[in-house]
KOLZAVEX-77863 format. One line per 4 residues: number of its first residue (from 1); their letters; for each residue x, y, z of C-alpha. Coordinates in pm, 1 decimal, decimal comma. Layout:
! KOLZAVEX-77863
NUM) a) X:Y:Z; ...
END
This chain:
! KOLZAVEX-77863
1) mivc) 2500,9:13142,9:-5868,8; 2859,7:13089,3:-5977,6; 3089,2:13110,1:-5675,1; 3419,5:13008,5:-5833,2
5) vcqr) 3460,8:13178,3:-6168,2; 3796,4:13010,7:-6237,5; 3648,2:12658,7:-6209,4; 3283,9:12750,1:-6289,9
9) isdr) 3148,7:12604,7:-5964,9; 2808,5:12711,8:-5833,9; 2684,8:12750,1:-5478,9; 2438,4:12468,2:-5549,0
13) eiar) 2719,4:12231,7:-5640,9; 2911,8:12323,8:-5325,7; 2595,3:12281,7:-5116,5; 2518,3:11943,9:-5273,4
17) haht) 2860,0:11816,6:-5165,8; 2837,1:11979,6:-4821,6; 2500,2:11814,7:-4754,1; 2669,6:11475,8:-4795,7
21) gmsf) 2890,6:11564,5:-4498,2; 3202,0:11670,5:-4686,5; 3425,1:11934,7:-4527,6; 3545,0:12242,9:-4714,4
25) deiq) 3886,6:12082,5:-4766,6; 3726,9:11769,6:-4912,3; 3506,5:11977,6:-5141,7; 3807,6:12181,5:-5247,2
29) lelg) 3994,0:11863,7:-5345,4; 3688,8:11715,9:-5518,5; 3575,1:12022,1:-5714,2; 3882,1:12244,6:-5726,6
33) vatq) 3698,1:12540,0:-5571,6; 3929,5:12818,9:-5447,1; 4238,8:12656,3:-5594,0; 4335,9:12926,1:-5842,1
37) cgnc) 4285,5:13294,2:-5759,8; 4129,2:13229,1:-5417,0; 3878,2:13515,2:-5435,6; 3587,3:13274,9:-5383,0
41) ecya) 3721,4:13092,7:-5077,5; 3539,5:13303,3:-4817,9; 3199,5:13264,4:-4984,9; 3255,7:12894,8:-5058,2
45) rdvv) 3340,5:12836,1:-4691,1; 3022,9:13024,6:-4593,1; 2810,6:12798,2:-4814,8; 2965,0:12488,9:-4654,0
49) aqcq) 2915,4:12629,2:-4302,8; 2549,0:12711,1:-4372,0; 2487,6:12359,4:-4501,2; 2657,4:12201,3:-4201,1
53) tsgq) 2455,4:12418,9:-3962,3; 2126,9:12339,4:-4136,6; 2214,0:11968,9:-4131,3; 2284,8:11979,0:-3758,6
57) maal) 1956,7:12159,9:-3692,5; 1764,6:11903,6:-3897,5; 1924,6:11621,1:-3697,9; 1829,9:11791,2:-3369,9
61) rkee) 1468,7:11836,5:-3483,7; 1456,1:11470,6:-3584,4; 1587,1:11364,1:-3241,2; 1333,2:11588,3:-3065,7
65) aags) 1049,0:11445,0:-3273,1; 1158,0:11089,4:-3193,4; 1168,2:11177,0:-2822,7; 815,6:11317,3:-2841,4
69) vvaa) 686,3:10996,7:-3000,0; 846,7:10784,6:-2727,5; 699,8:11009,8:-2456,4; 353,9:10993,3:-2615,2
73) qals) 373,0:10614,7:-2636,1; 473,8:10594,7:-2269,3; 176,7:10810,7:-2168,9; -70,4:10601,9:-2365,2
77) a) 58,9:10271,7:-2225,4
END
């Protein structure tokens, strides 16, 4: 879905950049999102926040899984 009509930037494009760890300000500089009329800024920030939250949750799940493997190895030793 197009988020920024002025620059023709989609939510997928914003999300792709956010998943690389870029902040909203970095994405704004890179893509030009929310640099003209500003009507899209709130939604664009929401997309970035959702991606950052999902990335943090994925990292936590990965850490938990690694801890479970170590615990299982300790029990079997």
